mmCIF file of the N, C-alpha and C atoms, coordinates in Angstrom:
data_MODEL
# 
_entry.id   MODEL 
# 
loop_
_atom_site.group_PDB 
_atom_site.id 
_atom_site.type_symbol 
_atom_site.label_atom_id 
_atom_site.label_alt_id 
_atom_site.label_comp_id 
_atom_site.label_asym_id 
_atom_site.label_entity_id 
_atom_site.label_seq_id 
_atom_site.pdbx_PDB_ins_code 
_atom_site.Cartn_x 
_atom_site.Cartn_y 
_atom_site.Cartn_z 
_atom_site.occupancy 
_atom_site.B_iso_or_equiv 
_atom_site.pdbx_formal_charge 
_atom_site.auth_seq_id 
_atom_site.auth_comp_id 
_atom_site.auth_asym_id 
_atom_site.auth_atom_id 
_atom_site.pdbx_PDB_model_num 
ATOM 1   N N  . MET A 1 1  ? -18.957 -2.024  -24.569 1.00 0.00 ? 1  MET A N  1 
ATOM 2   C CA . MET A 1 1  ? -17.964 -2.766  -23.779 1.00 0.00 ? 1  MET A CA 1 
ATOM 3   C C  . MET A 1 1  ? -18.255 -4.266  -23.837 1.00 0.00 ? 1  MET A C  1 
ATOM 4   N N  . MET A 1 2  ? -19.534 -4.618  -23.841 1.00 0.00 ? 2  MET A N  1 
ATOM 5   C CA . MET A 1 2  ? -19.889 -6.042  -23.877 1.00 0.00 ? 2  MET A CA 1 
ATOM 6   C C  . MET A 1 2  ? -19.423 -6.678  -25.195 1.00 0.00 ? 2  MET A C  1 
ATOM 7   N N  . ASN A 1 3  ? -19.556 -5.943  -26.294 1.00 0.00 ? 3  ASN A N  1 
ATOM 8   C CA . ASN A 1 3  ? -19.135 -6.481  -27.586 1.00 0.00 ? 3  ASN A CA 1 
ATOM 9   C C  . ASN A 1 3  ? -17.612 -6.466  -27.724 1.00 0.00 ? 3  ASN A C  1 
ATOM 10  N N  . HIS A 1 4  ? -17.000 -5.434  -27.157 1.00 0.00 ? 4  HIS A N  1 
ATOM 11  C CA . HIS A 1 4  ? -15.542 -5.308  -27.303 1.00 0.00 ? 4  HIS A CA 1 
ATOM 12  C C  . HIS A 1 4  ? -14.820 -6.319  -26.409 1.00 0.00 ? 4  HIS A C  1 
ATOM 13  N N  . GLY A 1 5  ? -15.414 -6.678  -25.287 1.00 0.00 ? 5  GLY A N  1 
ATOM 14  C CA . GLY A 1 5  ? -14.752 -7.592  -24.346 1.00 0.00 ? 5  GLY A CA 1 
ATOM 15  C C  . GLY A 1 5  ? -14.338 -8.911  -24.965 1.00 0.00 ? 5  GLY A C  1 
ATOM 16  N N  . PRO A 1 6  ? -15.275 -9.685  -25.517 1.00 0.00 ? 6  PRO A N  1 
ATOM 17  C CA . PRO A 1 6  ? -14.936 -10.994 -26.062 1.00 0.00 ? 6  PRO A CA 1 
ATOM 18  C C  . PRO A 1 6  ? -14.052 -10.927 -27.305 1.00 0.00 ? 6  PRO A C  1 
ATOM 19  N N  . SER A 1 7  ? -14.105 -9.818  -28.037 1.00 0.00 ? 7  SER A N  1 
ATOM 20  C CA . SER A 1 7  ? -13.345 -9.739  -29.287 1.00 0.00 ? 7  SER A CA 1 
ATOM 21  C C  . SER A 1 7  ? -11.841 -9.722  -29.008 1.00 0.00 ? 7  SER A C  1 
ATOM 22  N N  . VAL A 1 8  ? -11.438 -9.144  -27.896 1.00 0.00 ? 8  VAL A N  1 
ATOM 23  C CA . VAL A 1 8  ? -10.000 -9.041  -27.597 1.00 0.00 ? 8  VAL A CA 1 
ATOM 24  C C  . VAL A 1 8  ? -9.390  -10.422 -27.334 1.00 0.00 ? 8  VAL A C  1 
ATOM 25  N N  . PRO A 1 9  ? -9.955  -11.236 -26.449 1.00 0.00 ? 9  PRO A N  1 
ATOM 26  C CA . PRO A 1 9  ? -9.398  -12.573 -26.219 1.00 0.00 ? 9  PRO A CA 1 
ATOM 27  C C  . PRO A 1 9  ? -9.410  -13.417 -27.484 1.00 0.00 ? 9  PRO A C  1 
ATOM 28  N N  . ASN A 1 10 ? -10.437 -13.266 -28.316 1.00 0.00 ? 10 ASN A N  1 
ATOM 29  C CA . ASN A 1 10 ? -10.500 -14.033 -29.563 1.00 0.00 ? 10 ASN A CA 1 
ATOM 30  C C  . ASN A 1 10 ? -9.343  -13.649 -30.474 1.00 0.00 ? 10 ASN A C  1 
ATOM 31  N N  . ALA A 1 11 ? -9.060  -12.355 -30.565 1.00 0.00 ? 11 ALA A N  1 
ATOM 32  C CA . ALA A 1 11 ? -7.957  -11.892 -31.411 1.00 0.00 ? 11 ALA A CA 1 
ATOM 33  C C  . ALA A 1 11 ? -6.635  -12.421 -30.867 1.00 0.00 ? 11 ALA A C  1 
ATOM 34  N N  . LEU A 1 12 ? -6.478  -12.378 -29.551 1.00 0.00 ? 12 LEU A N  1 
ATOM 35  C CA . LEU A 1 12 ? -5.243  -12.886 -28.955 1.00 0.00 ? 12 LEU A CA 1 
ATOM 36  C C  . LEU A 1 12 ? -5.118  -14.385 -29.190 1.00 0.00 ? 12 LEU A C  1 
ATOM 37  N N  . ALA A 1 13 ? -6.233  -15.101 -29.094 1.00 0.00 ? 13 ALA A N  1 
ATOM 38  C CA . ALA A 1 13 ? -6.205  -16.550 -29.311 1.00 0.00 ? 13 ALA A CA 1 
ATOM 39  C C  . ALA A 1 13 ? -5.818  -16.851 -30.754 1.00 0.00 ? 13 ALA A C  1 
ATOM 40  N N  . LYS A 1 14 ? -6.387  -16.100 -31.701 1.00 0.00 ? 14 LYS A N  1 
ATOM 41  C CA . LYS A 1 14 ? -6.036  -16.314 -33.107 1.00 0.00 ? 14 LYS A CA 1 
ATOM 42  C C  . LYS A 1 14 ? -4.562  -16.029 -33.327 1.00 0.00 ? 14 LYS A C  1 
ATOM 43  N N  . ARG A 1 15 ? -4.067  -14.954 -32.709 1.00 0.00 ? 15 ARG A N  1 
ATOM 44  C CA . ARG A 1 15 ? -2.657  -14.595 -32.879 1.00 0.00 ? 15 ARG A CA 1 
ATOM 45  C C  . ARG A 1 15 ? -1.766  -15.683 -32.282 1.00 0.00 ? 15 ARG A C  1 
ATOM 46  N N  . ALA A 1 16 ? -2.161  -16.205 -31.107 1.00 0.00 ? 16 ALA A N  1 
ATOM 47  C CA . ALA A 1 16 ? -1.375  -17.262 -30.463 1.00 0.00 ? 16 ALA A CA 1 
ATOM 48  C C  . ALA A 1 16 ? -1.369  -18.517 -31.334 1.00 0.00 ? 16 ALA A C  1 
ATOM 49  N N  . ARG A 1 17 ? -2.521  -18.843 -31.922 1.00 0.00 ? 17 ARG A N  1 
ATOM 50  C CA . ARG A 1 17 ? -2.592  -20.019 -32.789 1.00 0.00 ? 17 ARG A CA 1 
ATOM 51  C C  . ARG A 1 17 ? -1.697  -19.838 -34.002 1.00 0.00 ? 17 ARG A C  1 
ATOM 52  N N  . ALA A 1 18 ? -1.699  -18.634 -34.560 1.00 0.00 ? 18 ALA A N  1 
ATOM 53  C CA . ALA A 1 18 ? -0.865  -18.359 -35.728 1.00 0.00 ? 18 ALA A CA 1 
ATOM 54  C C  . ALA A 1 18 ? 0.610   -18.531 -35.371 1.00 0.00 ? 18 ALA A C  1 
ATOM 55  N N  . VAL A 1 19 ? 0.985   -18.060 -34.190 1.00 0.00 ? 19 VAL A N  1 
ATOM 56  C CA . VAL A 1 19 ? 2.376   -18.191 -33.750 1.00 0.00 ? 19 VAL A CA 1 
ATOM 57  C C  . VAL A 1 19 ? 2.732   -19.661 -33.579 1.00 0.00 ? 19 VAL A C  1 
ATOM 58  N N  . GLU A 1 20 ? 1.832   -20.428 -32.952 1.00 0.00 ? 20 GLU A N  1 
ATOM 59  C CA . GLU A 1 20 ? 2.091   -21.856 -32.751 1.00 0.00 ? 20 GLU A CA 1 
ATOM 60  C C  . GLU A 1 20 ? 2.209   -22.568 -34.092 1.00 0.00 ? 20 GLU A C  1 
ATOM 61  N N  . ASN A 1 21 ? 1.315   -22.251 -35.022 1.00 0.00 ? 21 ASN A N  1 
ATOM 62  C CA . ASN A 1 21 ? 1.368   -22.877 -36.348 1.00 0.00 ? 21 ASN A CA 1 
ATOM 63  C C  . ASN A 1 21 ? 2.673   -22.507 -37.059 1.00 0.00 ? 21 ASN A C  1 
ATOM 64  N N  . GLY A 1 22 ? 3.081   -21.252 -36.935 1.00 0.00 ? 22 GLY A N  1 
ATOM 65  C CA . GLY A 1 22 ? 4.326   -20.815 -37.558 1.00 0.00 ? 22 GLY A CA 1 
ATOM 66  C C  . GLY A 1 22 ? 5.514   -21.570 -36.982 1.00 0.00 ? 22 GLY A C  1 
ATOM 67  N N  . ARG A 1 23 ? 5.532   -21.764 -35.673 1.00 0.00 ? 23 ARG A N  1 
ATOM 68  C CA . ARG A 1 23 ? 6.639   -22.494 -35.057 1.00 0.00 ? 23 ARG A CA 1 
ATOM 69  C C  . ARG A 1 23 ? 6.651   -23.939 -35.524 1.00 0.00 ? 23 ARG A C  1 
ATOM 70  N N  . ARG A 1 24 ? 5.471   -24.559 -35.611 1.00 0.00 ? 24 ARG A N  1 
ATOM 71  C CA . ARG A 1 24 ? 5.393   -25.952 -36.060 1.00 0.00 ? 24 ARG A CA 1 
ATOM 72  C C  . ARG A 1 24 ? 5.888   -26.077 -37.485 1.00 0.00 ? 24 ARG A C  1 
ATOM 73  N N  . GLU A 1 25 ? 5.454   -25.164 -38.362 1.00 0.00 ? 25 GLU A N  1 
ATOM 74  C CA . GLU A 1 25 ? 5.882   -25.215 -39.757 1.00 0.00 ? 25 GLU A CA 1 
ATOM 75  C C  . GLU A 1 25 ? 7.391   -25.014 -39.850 1.00 0.00 ? 25 GLU A C  1 
ATOM 76  N N  . HIS A 1 26 ? 7.915   -24.077 -39.091 1.00 0.00 ? 26 HIS A N  1 
ATOM 77  C CA . HIS A 1 26 ? 9.352   -23.809 -39.120 1.00 0.00 ? 26 HIS A CA 1 
ATOM 78  C C  . HIS A 1 26 ? 10.122  -25.031 -38.633 1.00 0.00 ? 26 HIS A C  1 
ATOM 79  N N  . ALA A 1 27 ? 9.612   -25.685 -37.589 1.00 0.00 ? 27 ALA A N  1 
ATOM 80  C CA . ALA A 1 27 ? 10.277  -26.875 -37.057 1.00 0.00 ? 27 ALA A CA 1 
ATOM 81  C C  . ALA A 1 27 ? 10.258  -27.991 -38.100 1.00 0.00 ? 27 ALA A C  1 
ATOM 82  N N  . ASP A 1 28 ? 9.131   -28.154 -38.792 1.00 0.00 ? 28 ASP A N  1 
ATOM 83  C CA . ASP A 1 28 ? 9.037   -29.201 -39.812 1.00 0.00 ? 28 ASP A CA 1 
ATOM 84  C C  . ASP A 1 28 ? 10.044  -28.930 -40.932 1.00 0.00 ? 28 ASP A C  1 
ATOM 85  N N  . VAL A 1 29 ? 10.142  -27.682 -41.365 1.00 0.00 ? 29 VAL A N  1 
ATOM 86  C CA . VAL A 1 29 ? 11.091  -27.338 -42.426 1.00 0.00 ? 29 VAL A CA 1 
ATOM 87  C C  . VAL A 1 29 ? 12.509  -27.599 -41.945 1.00 0.00 ? 29 VAL A C  1 
ATOM 88  N N  . HIS A 1 30 ? 12.809  -27.238 -40.723 1.00 0.00 ? 30 HIS A N  1 
ATOM 89  C CA . HIS A 1 30 ? 14.157  -27.418 -40.189 1.00 0.00 ? 30 HIS A CA 1 
ATOM 90  C C  . HIS A 1 30 ? 14.512  -28.898 -40.113 1.00 0.00 ? 30 HIS A C  1 
ATOM 91  N N  . THR A 1 31 ? 13.582  -29.720 -39.641 1.00 0.00 ? 31 THR A N  1 
ATOM 92  C CA . THR A 1 31 ? 13.863  -31.145 -39.511 1.00 0.00 ? 31 THR A CA 1 
ATOM 93  C C  . THR A 1 31 ? 14.023  -31.771 -40.895 1.00 0.00 ? 31 THR A C  1 
ATOM 94  N N  . SER A 1 32 ? 13.193  -31.359 -41.853 1.00 0.00 ? 32 SER A N  1 
ATOM 95  C CA . SER A 1 32 ? 13.287  -31.930 -43.201 1.00 0.00 ? 32 SER A CA 1 
ATOM 96  C C  . SER A 1 32 ? 14.631  -31.544 -43.819 1.00 0.00 ? 32 SER A C  1 
ATOM 97  N N  . ARG A 1 33 ? 15.068  -30.316 -43.629 1.00 0.00 ? 33 ARG A N  1 
ATOM 98  C CA . ARG A 1 33 ? 16.367  -29.898 -44.163 1.00 0.00 ? 33 ARG A CA 1 
ATOM 99  C C  . ARG A 1 33 ? 17.475  -30.697 -43.496 1.00 0.00 ? 33 ARG A C  1 
ATOM 100 N N  . HIS A 1 34 ? 17.357  -30.903 -42.201 1.00 0.00 ? 34 HIS A N  1 
ATOM 101 C CA . HIS A 1 34 ? 18.381  -31.643 -41.468 1.00 0.00 ? 34 HIS A CA 1 
ATOM 102 C C  . HIS A 1 34 ? 18.470  -33.074 -41.980 1.00 0.00 ? 34 HIS A C  1 
ATOM 103 N N  . GLU A 1 35 ? 17.315  -33.679 -42.222 1.00 0.00 ? 35 GLU A N  1 
ATOM 104 C CA . GLU A 1 35 ? 17.294  -35.048 -42.738 1.00 0.00 ? 35 GLU A CA 1 
ATOM 105 C C  . GLU A 1 35 ? 17.923  -35.098 -44.120 1.00 0.00 ? 35 GLU A C  1 
ATOM 106 N N  . GLU A 1 36 ? 17.624  -34.104 -44.957 1.00 0.00 ? 36 GLU A N  1 
ATOM 107 C CA . GLU A 1 36 ? 18.193  -34.081 -46.301 1.00 0.00 ? 36 GLU A CA 1 
ATOM 108 C C  . GLU A 1 36 ? 19.707  -33.937 -46.229 1.00 0.00 ? 36 GLU A C  1 
ATOM 109 N N  . GLU A 1 37 ? 20.189  -33.070 -45.330 1.00 0.00 ? 37 GLU A N  1 
ATOM 110 C CA . GLU A 1 37 ? 21.634  -32.880 -45.192 1.00 0.00 ? 37 GLU A CA 1 
ATOM 111 C C  . GLU A 1 37 ? 22.300  -34.179 -44.745 1.00 0.00 ? 37 GLU A C  1 
ATOM 112 N N  . GLU A 1 38 ? 21.685  -34.873 -43.801 1.00 0.00 ? 38 GLU A N  1 
ATOM 113 C CA . GLU A 1 38 ? 22.253  -36.138 -43.324 1.00 0.00 ? 38 GLU A CA 1 
ATOM 114 C C  . GLU A 1 38 ? 22.260  -37.159 -44.459 1.00 0.00 ? 38 GLU A C  1 
ATOM 115 N N  . GLY A 1 39 ? 21.192  -37.176 -45.253 1.00 0.00 ? 39 GLY A N  1 
ATOM 116 C CA . GLY A 1 39 ? 21.106  -38.138 -46.351 1.00 0.00 ? 39 GLY A CA 1 
ATOM 117 C C  . GLY A 1 39 ? 22.192  -37.879 -47.387 1.00 0.00 ? 39 GLY A C  1 
ATOM 118 N N  . VAL A 1 40 ? 22.442  -36.606 -47.690 1.00 0.00 ? 40 VAL A N  1 
ATOM 119 C CA . VAL A 1 40 ? 23.449  -36.269 -48.700 1.00 0.00 ? 40 VAL A CA 1 
ATOM 120 C C  . VAL A 1 40 ? 24.833  -36.611 -48.171 1.00 0.00 ? 40 VAL A C  1 
ATOM 121 N N  . SER A 1 41 ? 25.086  -36.247 -46.930 1.00 0.00 ? 41 SER A N  1 
ATOM 122 C CA . SER A 1 41 ? 26.412  -36.484 -46.351 1.00 0.00 ? 41 SER A CA 1 
ATOM 123 C C  . SER A 1 41 ? 26.532  -37.947 -45.954 1.00 0.00 ? 41 SER A C  1 
# 
């Protein structure tokens, strides 16, 4: 139980970080596409 306890929060933290990174990357792609569309139009 002592070993399993800390591993769970660490896994959740890694998963949360991955989600945050994914959102940031998606936002960057969206903004870059938006800028390109504005530039073309």
